[in-house]
C-alpha positions as CSV (number, residue, x, y, z in Angstrom):
1,M,4.6,-12.5,-8.8
2,N,6.2,-14.0,-5.7
3,L,2.9,-15.2,-4.3
4,I,-0.2,-16.5,-6.1
5,L,-3.0,-14.4,-4.5
6,L,-6.2,-16.5,-4.3
7,H,-9.8,-15.3,-4.0
8,K,-12.6,-17.3,-2.4
9,R,-14.2,-17.6,-5.8
10,D,-11.2,-19.6,-7.1
11,F,-12.1,-22.5,-4.8
12,V,-14.1,-25.4,-6.3
13,S,-13.7,-27.4,-3.2
14,N,-12.1,-27.0,0.2
15,Q,-8.6,-27.5,-1.1
16,K,-8.8,-27.2,-4.8
17,V,-8.6,-24.0,-6.9
18,V,-9.0,-23.3,-10.6
19,L,-7.2,-20.3,-12.1
20,K,-8.0,-18.9,-15.6
21,D,-7.0,-15.2,-15.5
22,R,-3.7,-13.3,-15.5
23,R,-2.4,-15.5,-12.7
24,F,-2.7,-18.5,-15.1
25,D,-0.9,-16.6,-17.8
26,Y,1.9,-15.6,-15.4
27,I,2.3,-19.1,-14.0
28,R,2.5,-20.5,-17.6
29,D,4.6,-17.8,-19.2
30,V,6.8,-16.5,-16.5
31,H,7.1,-19.3,-13.9
32,K,6.9,-21.8,-16.8
33,A,5.4,-24.2,-14.3
34,K,4.1,-27.6,-15.2
35,T,1.9,-30.3,-13.6
36,G,3.4,-31.4,-10.3
37,D,5.1,-28.1,-9.5
38,T,4.5,-26.3,-6.2
39,L,3.9,-22.6,-5.9
40,L,3.6,-20.2,-3.0
41,C,-0.1,-19.2,-2.5
42,G,-2.2,-17.2,-0.2
43,L,-5.8,-16.4,0.3
44,I,-6.8,-12.8,0.5
45,N,-7.0,-11.7,4.2
46,S,-6.1,-15.2,5.3
47,K,-3.4,-17.8,5.4
48,I,-0.4,-18.5,3.2
49,G,0.9,-21.9,2.0
50,N,1.6,-24.0,-1.0
51,G,-0.3,-25.0,-4.1
52,K,0.5,-28.1,-6.1
53,I,-0.5,-28.0,-9.8
54,T,-2.6,-31.1,-10.5
55,K,-3.9,-30.2,-14.0
56,F,-2.5,-27.8,-16.6
57,S,-4.6,-27.2,-19.7
58,S,-4.4,-24.5,-22.5
59,R,-7.0,-22.4,-20.6
60,H,-6.6,-23.0,-16.9
61,I,-4.8,-24.7,-14.1
62,E,-6.0,-26.7,-11.1
63,M,-4.1,-26.7,-7.9
64,D,-4.4,-28.5,-4.5
65,V,-3.6,-25.9,-1.9
66,C,-2.6,-26.2,1.8
67,L,-2.7,-22.8,3.6
68,E,-1.4,-23.0,7.1
69,N,0.9,-20.0,7.8
70,D,0.0,-16.5,9.0
71,P,0.8,-13.6,6.7
72,I,3.7,-11.4,7.6
73,D,3.3,-8.6,10.2
74,P,2.1,-5.2,8.9
75,L,4.2,-2.1,9.2
76,P,3.0,0.0,12.2
77,L,2.3,3.0,10.0
78,I,-0.6,5.2,9.0
79,L,0.1,7.0,5.8
80,V,-1.7,10.2,5.0
81,L,-0.9,11.3,1.5
82,A,-2.0,14.4,-0.4
83,L,-3.6,13.0,-3.6
84,P,-0.9,12.8,-6.3
85,R,-1.4,12.7,-10.0
86,P,-3.0,9.3,-11.0
87,K,0.1,7.8,-12.8
88,M,2.2,8.5,-9.7
89,L,-0.6,7.2,-7.4
90,K,-0.5,3.8,-9.1
91,R,3.2,3.4,-8.4
92,I,2.9,4.7,-4.8
93,I,0.1,2.3,-3.9
94,E,2.0,-0.7,-5.3
95,S,5.1,0.3,-3.4
96,V,3.7,1.1,0.0
97,V,1.5,-2.0,0.0
98,S,4.6,-4.1,-0.7
99,L,6.2,-2.4,2.3
100,G,3.3,-3.5,4.5
101,V,1.3,-0.3,4.9
102,K,-2.3,-1.1,5.8
103,D,-3.9,2.2,6.5
104,I,-3.7,4.8,3.7
105,Y,-5.6,8.2,3.7
106,L,-5.7,10.1,0.4
107,I,-6.4,13.8,1.2
108,N,-6.9,17.1,-0.5
109,S,-4.6,20.1,-0.1
110,W,-4.3,23.5,-1.8
111,R,-1.8,22.2,-4.3
112,V,-3.8,19.1,-5.3
113,E,-5.4,19.7,-8.7
114,K,-9.2,19.2,-8.6
115,S,-9.1,17.0,-11.7
116,F,-7.1,14.4,-9.8
117,W,-10.3,13.6,-7.7
118,Q,-12.2,12.8,-11.0
119,S,-9.7,10.0,-12.0
120,P,-11.3,6.6,-12.6
121,L,-8.3,5.2,-10.7
122,L,-9.9,6.2,-7.4
123,K,-12.7,3.6,-7.8
124,D,-12.2,0.6,-5.6
125,Q,-12.0,-1.9,-8.4
126,N,-9.2,0.1,-10.1
127,L,-7.2,0.6,-7.0
128,E,-7.4,-3.2,-6.3
129,K,-5.2,-3.9,-9.3
130,Y,-2.2,-2.1,-7.7
131,I,-3.0,-3.4,-4.3
132,Y,-2.8,-6.9,-5.6
133,L,0.5,-6.2,-7.3
134,G,2.0,-5.0,-4.1
135,L,0.8,-8.0,-2.1
136,E,2.0,-10.4,-4.7
137,Q,5.4,-8.8,-4.7
138,S,5.9,-8.9,-1.0
139,K,4.3,-12.3,-0.2
140,D,1.4,-10.8,1.7
141,T,-2.3,-11.4,1.7
142,V,-3.8,-8.7,3.9
143,L,-5.6,-5.9,2.0
144,P,-4.9,-2.3,3.1
145,K,-7.7,0.1,3.8
146,I,-7.6,3.2,1.5
147,H,-9.7,6.2,2.6
148,Q,-10.5,9.2,0.5
149,K,-10.9,12.6,2.3
150,R,-11.6,15.6,0.1
151,F,-11.7,18.3,2.7
152,F,-8.3,19.1,4.3
153,S,-9.3,21.2,7.3
154,S,-12.3,19.2,8.5
155,F,-10.3,15.9,8.1
156,V,-7.3,17.2,10.0
157,K,-9.3,19.0,12.7
158,E,-12.1,16.5,13.3
159,E,-10.6,13.1,12.4
160,L,-6.8,13.0,12.1
161,A,-6.1,13.8,15.8
162,L,-8.2,10.7,16.8
163,I,-6.7,8.5,14.1
164,A,-3.1,9.3,15.1
165,K,-3.7,9.5,18.9
166,D,-1.6,6.5,19.8
167,S,1.3,7.2,17.4
168,L,4.3,9.4,16.8
169,K,3.2,12.1,14.4
170,F,5.3,13.5,11.5
171,T,4.6,15.7,8.5
172,A,7.2,15.6,5.7
173,H,7.9,19.0,4.4
174,P,10.8,20.4,2.4
175,K,10.9,23.8,4.2
176,T,12.3,22.7,7.6
177,D,15.8,21.9,9.0
178,K,14.5,19.2,11.3
179,L,15.6,15.8,9.9
180,C,13.4,12.8,9.7
181,P,14.2,10.3,12.5
182,A,15.5,6.9,11.8
183,G,15.3,3.4,13.3
184,L,12.0,3.9,15.1
185,N,10.1,0.9,16.5
186,E,6.8,2.5,17.3
187,K,3.5,3.2,15.6
188,I,3.9,6.2,13.3
189,T,1.5,8.5,11.5
190,L,3.2,10.1,8.5
191,V,1.7,12.9,6.5
192,V,3.2,13.6,3.0
193,G,2.2,16.6,1.0
194,P,1.8,17.2,-2.8
195,E,4.5,18.2,-5.2
196,G,5.9,21.4,-3.8
197,G,4.8,20.6,-0.3
198,F,1.9,21.9,1.9
199,I,1.2,25.6,2.1
200,D,2.1,27.3,5.4
201,L,-1.5,27.3,6.7
202,E,-1.8,23.5,6.2
203,I,1.5,22.9,8.1
204,E,0.2,25.1,10.9
205,T,-3.1,23.2,11.0
206,L,-1.1,19.9,11.3
207,E,1.2,21.3,14.0
208,E,-1.8,22.4,16.0
209,I,-2.8,18.8,16.5
210,G,0.7,17.6,17.4
211,F,2.4,16.8,14.1
212,N,6.2,17.4,14.0
213,T,7.4,18.9,10.7
214,I,10.4,17.0,9.3
215,S,12.4,16.8,6.1
216,F,15.1,14.5,4.7
217,G,17.7,17.2,3.8
218,K,18.1,19.7,1.0
219,R,17.2,17.5,-1.9
220,I,13.7,17.9,-3.3
221,L,12.3,14.5,-4.4
222,K,9.3,13.4,-6.3
223,V,6.5,12.3,-4.0
224,E,6.7,8.6,-5.0
225,T,10.5,8.6,-4.2
226,A,10.0,10.6,-1.0
227,V,7.3,8.3,0.4
228,T,9.5,5.2,-0.1
229,Y,12.6,6.9,1.3
230,L,10.8,8.2,4.4
231,I,9.3,4.8,5.2
232,A,12.6,3.1,4.7
233,R,14.4,5.7,6.9
234,I,11.9,5.7,9.7
235,F,11.8,2.0,10.1
236,S,15.5,1.2,9.3
237,K,17.4,-0.8,11.9
């Protein structure tokens, strides 16, 4: 936890917060902080600054906070991801949020198992846990938007072209020789398929609205590894 993420409900006055939950446990057990110590803090969707511990009890801490700095810039990326199995989705959400991705679309495809859409993880309150972990890791406060789209064709044909209109458009797919570009400094829309990749018809549908099909070579990676690798490669300098 590199940043203590604050909610408006934590404030008992303009500059004082009280923490009683897992953040209190982490500050006590991992940071091993004590009264008078200063920690990096940030208010969700707002500023970042410092919090000074003014009271430390067995059940809660109180901090005086001063939040004056803007959060770090987001990554100029729209990520469109075929819904992976829930355990993998947890790790992907945490990772891409820590990299600064703010627009995430979870979509269906032929190889996505129907049962994945029934997972309790897809409820907002459950996704939030992994979003918060990603923000805390990367010292960020701005929540991403996660959209769920269960119908591949209608989403691609009716929505995705508009969503991606001002960006470079790429589909990651193992069955192409065109390598993923590197070192870009532009807005990107990246589509990543399920384990095994998109079927041919889905690739054709994406290509019809201007998406370039790319790969990262002959190795076949798990989706969670591929997503992180692709983002790092595209925006490497």
